[in-house]
N, C-alpha and C positions, 0 to 999 in steps of 0.2 A: 606606877605610870602617872604623870603628870601633865598629860595632854590637855589642851583647851584652857589652862589656866591663864593664857594671855588675852584672852577675849575682853575686849574695852569697849563698851557700848553706853551711850546715855539713855537709849531707849529702854523703857521698863520690861518690855517682852524679851529683850535679849541681854539685859545687865546681868554681869556675874555677881552674884551674892556672895558675902564672905563665907557663909556655911557651905555653899556650893563649891567654892574654890578649896575648902578644906577637905570637902568629900572627895574631890578630884585626886588630890594628893594620895588619898589611901586606897585608891582603886588597884586592884591586883591585875598582873599581867594577863591572867586568862578571861579578863571581862573585856568586851568591847563596849565603846560608848559613842553615842552621836549628840552633840550638844543642842539645845534649843530648837526642838521639834515643834513644828506647828502641824499636826497631823491632819486637823480639820479647822475649817474657819471658825473662830470663836473659842478654839482651844490652843493655848500655848503652854507648852511643857518645857522644863529646863533640860532634861536629859533622857536619853533612852539608853538603858543598861541592858546589856545582852551577855548573856552566859549559857553556854550549851545550847544555843538556838532558843532560849526562853528569854522573853523580853518584859522590861517593867519600865513604864513611863514614870518619871520622877518630877515632882514640882516642889521646889524649895520655898517655903512660905517665910517671909520675915516678920510675921505678925508678933507683936510684943505681947508680954504677958497682960498688961494693963489694957491693951485694945481687945484681947481674946476675953478677958473678964466682962468687958462690956457687951460685946457680940457674939458671945460663946455660941449659943443655939443657932443664930443666923448664919455664922461661918461655917459651921458644920454643915448646915443645909445647902448652903452655896456649893460647897465642895462635893457634897454627896451629888447634887445636881449635875455638876461638871462630869463627875465619874459615870453617872447613868448616861449624859448625852455621848460620852465617849464609848461606851459598850453599845450604844445604839448605832453610833455611825461606823464602827468597826463591823458591826453586823451587816449593815448596808454595803460594806466593801465586799462582803461575800468572798474573803480571802480564806476562811477556814483557819484564822489565826488565834491562838491562845496567847493572853496577854494579862498584865495587872497595871493599876495605875496607883500610885502611893503619893500622899503629901507629906513632905518631911517639915515639921515644926519644931526647930529646934530650941525655942525660947518659951514655950508653954507646956504645961503638964495637965492632960485632960483627965479630969476625975468624974464628970458626969457626961455621958453620951447622949443624953435627950432622946432617947428612942432609935439613936443610930448604932446600935451595938455592933453588929456585923461590919457596917462601914468603917468604924473607928478601929476595930480589932484588925481588920484585913487591909485597910487602905491610909491609916494615918500613922506616921512615925513621929511621936512627940519627944519630949527632952529626955525622959526616962528610957524609951526604947532606943534612942539615938545613942546614949551613954553605953547601953549594952552592946549595940552594933559596933560602936568604936573599939570596944574590948574584943570583939569576936565578929569579924567580917562575914563569917560563914552565916550569921542570923539572917542577912540579907536574902539567903536562898529560900528562906521560909515565904517570902513575898513572891517569889516567882511561880508560875503556872507551869502547864505542861510544855514539853518540847515541841517546838515546831518544825516542819518540814523545810529544809535549808533553802530549796528553790522559792517556796512560798514566802519565806521571810525575806529573802533578797528583792523579790517583786514588791512586797509591802513597803519596804525601805524606799524604793524608787517612786512609790505612790505617795508616801507621808513626808519625804524630805527630797522632793526633785531639784530643789536648788544646790545639793551637794553633788550632783552628778554631772559629768562630762559625756557629751556622745561621741562615739567613734574617736576616741583619744587612742594614740598608739601606745601611750605609756599606762601602766597600771602599777601606780607608786602606793596606793593605800592598800597593801596586801592583806589587812585584816578584814577586808570586805571583798566579796566575789565580784568579777566583772559579770555583768548581766547582759544576755543577748535576748534579743526579742525581735518580733517582725511588727512592722507598721506599714500599711498598704503595700504588702508584699515584698517590702525591702528589709533586709537584715540590718538591725543597729546593734551596737554594743554601748553599754553605760557603766563607766567607771567613777568611783567616788574620788572627791578632791582628797588632797593629803592634809593632814592636820593643819599645817601652817597656812595652807589656802582657806580652809574652813574658817580658822581664826581671823583672818583678813575679812572674809566675806561677811561674818556678823558682827564685826568691831565697828558698828555702824554709829555715828555720831551726828547731830544735828548740825546744820550749817554747810560750809563749803569745803570739801575735800577734794585734794589733788593727788592722783596716783601717777607716779613716774617709773619707767621702766623700758628696757630695750624690748626689741622684738622677740616674741616667745616667752616673755616673764609672766604670762598669765593674766594680764590685764582685762581681756574680754571675759575670761572665765570668772574672775572676781566680780566684774560688773554684772553680768547675767544671773550669778548667784545672789548678790545682793538685791537686784530689783525683784527677783521672785521671792526671796525672803520677805522683803518689805510688803510685797502685793500680798502675801499670804497672812502675814502678821495684821495688816491693815486692810481688810477686804473691802472696806467702805470709803477708802479713799483711792485715788488715781495715781498712776507712776507712768513713767515716759523714759524711753531710751531713744537717744539719737545716735545715727552712724552717719559717716560721711559718704560711703559708698552703698549703691543698691545692693550689692553683692552681699555685703556683711548685713545690711537689713533684712534680706531674703534668707540667710542663714539662720538668724537669730529668731525671726518669725517661725521658721521650720522648726528650731529647736523648742520653741514654747508650744507650738501644735503638737509635737511628739511627747514632750516631758511633763508639760504643766496644762493639762487638758481642761482643767476648770478655770482657766484663765478670763477673767471679766474686766480686770482693771489695770492691765499692763499693757502698753502700746509701744510698737517699735517704728521709727520714721527716720527717713533722711530729711533735712531741712526742708528741700522742696516738697516732699510728699506730705509734711506737716502743714505747710502753708497751703497746698491745695485742699487739704481736710477742712482747714479754717474757712477757705474760700467756700466750699460747699456748705459747711454748717452755718455760716453766718451770711449767706449770699453775696458775697463780694462780687464785684463786677468784673468778669474776664473777657477780654476781646480776643478770641481764639484765632482771628486773623493776625493781629498784632503779635500774639503768643509765637506764631510760626514766623513772622518776619523780624521780630525783635524780642527773642525771649527775655533777654536780661531786663530790658527796659519795663516790660509787661510783668515781669515778675517782682522787680522792686515795686511797683505800682500796687501790686497786691499786698506787699509787705506794709506800705505806708496806710493802705485801706485798713489792715488788720489792726495796725496800732491806733487808728481814729476810731474804727467801729467797736472793737472788743474792748469795752470799758473796764470790766471785771475780769483780769487774766488770770487770778489766782486760782487754778484749776487743778494743780498738781502737787501732792505732798512731796513727791521725790522725782528729780529729773537726773538722768544719766548721760553723759556724753562720751562715746567711744571715739577714737581717732579725732579727738579734739584740736590736735595740732594742725588739722587741716581746715578748721572752721574759721571763718574771719571773726575779729572782735565784734563787729556789729551783729553778726548771727548769733554769738554766744549771748550778747547782751539782750537781745530781742527773745531768746529762749528763756532766760533767766525770769523775764517778767511774768511768765505763766506759773511760777513757784507760789507755795503759800508765803504770806508775809512774815510768819514766824514758826517755829519747830519743823522747818522744811530740811530735805536731804538733797543737796546738790553735789555730784560727784562727777569729776572730769579725769579722763585716763588719756596720758600724754607720753608721746615719744617723738621728740623733734625730728629725729633721723628718719622717720617714716613719712614726712611731709613732702610729698611730690607734688603738691598744689601751687596754684599761682600766689598763695598767702605766704609762702616762704619768705622769711626775713630774719636772717640770722642775728642783725644787728639791733634788733627791736626785742625788749623783754617780752616774754610770753605773760599774759594775763595780768598785766600791771594795774588793770581796773578792777580785779577781784582780790578781795582780801581772804585768803584761805585760813580755815581755822585749824586745819591738819594737812600735812603732806606725808604720803605713805611711798616709799621707796621699795619696789619689786626687783629683785636681783637674781633670782633663779631663773634657768632657762629650761622649760617644760616641753620644748619642741626638738631640740637639734642634738645629735650625737655628740660626743666630746670633741672629736677633733674638728669638727665644723664650728663648734662654739669657739674653740682655740683660734682658729683661722679668722673668724669674724671678729673676735677681740683684738687680733693683731691689726686688723684692718681698721677697726674703730680707733685703736691708739695711735696708729699711723696717721690717720686722718686728722684726728684732734691735733696733734703735733704739727701736722703740715699747716693747718689753718692758724694755730697759735703762733707760728714763726712769722707768719703774714700780718697777723692782727694780734700781738701780745696784749693788749688791753681789752679784749673781747670779754675777759673775765668768765668765760664758761666753755664748758665741753659739750659740744653738739652731740656726738655719739656716745652711747653708753654701753658699757660692757656687762655681760651676764655671766653666772657661774652654771658650770654643768652639774647635773645630778646624776649622769649616766658615766659610766667609764669606758663603753663602747665608742668607736669611732674609726671612720674611714678618711683617707688621705684627700684632700681637696686636689684636683687636677686643674692646671691651666694649660690649655692646648694651643700652641702657635701654629697658624697656617699661613699660607702666602696670598690666597686670593678667595673670593666669594665661593668659587666652585669646591674648593677644598675645604671650606669651611662647611658646607652643605654636606659633603662626604664625611667629615669629621662627626657631624651630628648623627648621621645615620650609624656610623660606626659605634658612637656612645649608646645609641638605643640597643643596638645589638648585643653590646657587651652587657648592659644591664639586665637584659631579658635572658640571654643565654649563659652568661657566667655568673651572674648574681641572683638568679631565679625571680626577677621582679616581673610583675605584668605590665602590660603598655599602660593600663590606668594609673600606675604607680610614678609614671614619669611625665615631666612637663619641658616643653622647650619655650623658652622666654626670651624675648628681644625688646629693645627699648620701644620701638614703634611699628606700625603695621607697614609704613611706608616712609620713605625719606627723599627729599629733593636735594640732589647733590649741587656743588657749586657750578658744575658744568651745565646745570639746567635739567639734567635727566634726573628721573624719579625711580627709585629702587621700591618695588612692593615685595618686601621680604616675606610677608604673610602667603603671598601667592606662590613664591619660590619654594618656601618650606613645605607647603601644602603639596605642590607637584612632586617635589623629591620623596614625600612620604607615600604618595600615591602610586608612584612608580615601583616602590618597594613592597607594595600592598600593605602598608602599615596603617592600622585603624587611627584616626584622631578626632579629637573634638576640639570646638572652640571654648575659650574661656570668656563665658558672657555673664551678664548680671545673675541669670538663673542658675548658674553652676556654683555650688558651695561645697564645702567640705563634708556635707551630709549626702550630697548628690550621688547617684550612681553613676560611674564612668565606664565608657566602653571603647577607649582608646587613648593614645598619647594625647595629653592637652597643649595645645598651641597658644600662645599669648603674648600681648605686648605687656608692659611693665605696668600698666594701670588696671588691665583686667586680672591681673594675677595677685593683686595686692592682698586679699584676704584669703588666698588658698595656699595649701601645703602639699607636698609631694615627697616621696622616699627619695627619688633622684630628681635633679633638675639640670638642664642643659642652659647655660646662659650665654648668647651668642650675640653676634653683631652689635657689639659694644662701639663700633665705629661710628654708628647712628648718634650717639650721644654728642652734644654740640659743643660741650666745653672741656675738650681733652686736656688743654692746659690753659693758664691764665695769662693773656699777652700783657696786659697792663695790671700789675700787682698794686697800683695805687688806688685802683677803682674799686671801691666796695661792691658795686653791682656784679662786677665780673667775679668777685669771690663769692658772692651770694649765688650766682648762677652756677659756679663750679660746685658749691656744696649741694646745689640741687640735684646735680648729675651723680655726685658722691651717694646721695639719698636713694637714688633709683638704683645703684649697685647694692647698697646695704639691703633695700627691700627685697631685691631678687635674691640675693644669696641665702637670705634668712627664709626663703619659701621652701628650701631643702631640709630635710630631716636627716637624711643618711648619707646621700651621695651629691656632690656638686662637681660639675665640670664647666669651666669657662673656656670658651673657644674664641680666639680673636686673631686678627692680621696685624694688630698694633704691636708696636715696642715700646720699651720703657723710655727710650729716648725722645719718642714722638708723642708720648702721652702720659701725663702725670697720673691720670686715673690707672692705667695699667702698672705704672711703677708702684702705686700703692698697693695693688693687688699682689704684685710678684714680690714685694717687700713682705707681704703678710704671710706668704708661703716660708718665709725664712723663720726658724726659731730663734728667739732671742736668748 
């Protein structure tokens, strides 16, 4: 087993030592391992070694023989104190867990124990002992204590390495570890461990600026929250900050932290506006609440100017993470970066240009040309969708890129990103053509009945998504589509809920979710019905010489991309449009065809 050998970090607590890498290569298949465990504040271990539900914490010491000769007694005392601290904290957890904690010292030979006889014999593996273990790995068993109850052990893992777990994820990819079910405030949650490559990405943390790029479903948010919790645990006396563009994702991440990281004292989650208002309260910035109601944008910008002038020392955070960074303006990102330490900081941004449905979209302007990134990480696996959905989305991605490149061959970039399926299962995507609005509503109801009666889904597994709640037609008439679909559901006595900021992927749901494209942005459903594409304004590009028209067209492609990526298993698209009248529909229809 050679898992975790690709961990690459500049941080001492997360750095993979040479002896550690060698040790990994020799681990047998019947051993489970979890790397870089921080079970308690102030204690950082390199490896949790699990065999037959017996656990062993391991720390690899790269102490040289010369240094050990000088500090021999002092180092033994420090290691013994850490071991005693671990025992005390494990007792305080009250988990009834049997464990051991050993220090591997490959470069020194311990001859004098200085009164720490039991500790040296039971908890230190020096050069001589390590050579014996290399010849016979079964010697490691002598350092293991009693076998633990499997349920207790899994709950312990959730406590001591919460950064490696995802809540309520439909996939269970790391089958070496059990899925954990538990209740919090009378609502049932499940926790599944990240797969090995995700864990490697989560803890391969370097100083400076890092850009993560990947399509929808590639695990950007999971990597981000894992990194943030890991750093908050490794550096309990420093502060860390996560930014999201939507309140919905902010609420979900806060909920995630409340459930899985209960002793959080140094990790905050904000939208840009909630962060500004927090600064305003903390530093007594002047807020005119009447002006805030009448001219929000002007008043908010005034708060930002005040913050820049009044907060002289902005170096507050060791690490800042920005999810959905494609939707942030350059000025917002620049302002956020001012709050980082001046040196040895961690700044990570997570980016997918095709998820940008904000007013900041400009495909002709390079992203982040004001930031020099020390590292760029590409995430290409899809952890959300079934294989056929991914294949359909990838064809839509390729068709859209080809279409834009034929119009602007000098663009020199691909706006949309493909992902790789990790599941073989898949369902065919349906595109349903209807003649008018009434027939479209009937088709939506038919799809819901099909999903519930034929596929065994619950109403809570289904979402109905449309571009806008209402749209004003050229005739001057306004269509209130949300009202129409709500009325149709009520007539069939189908329960429904609205996708609001408070609805997250962790929230209990008691009906079909109805949502416009903006409120569905961070949610996912087993089945999704995407309808009323007629509301999108840019069905075709009337003047292909105009950059702004191409940019607006891409904005609507982004809305489609976002919507179809909310489905995990079933996707139905219902429209009255045909290919000859809509390039958007033509790209979708062409994506149904296998190349």
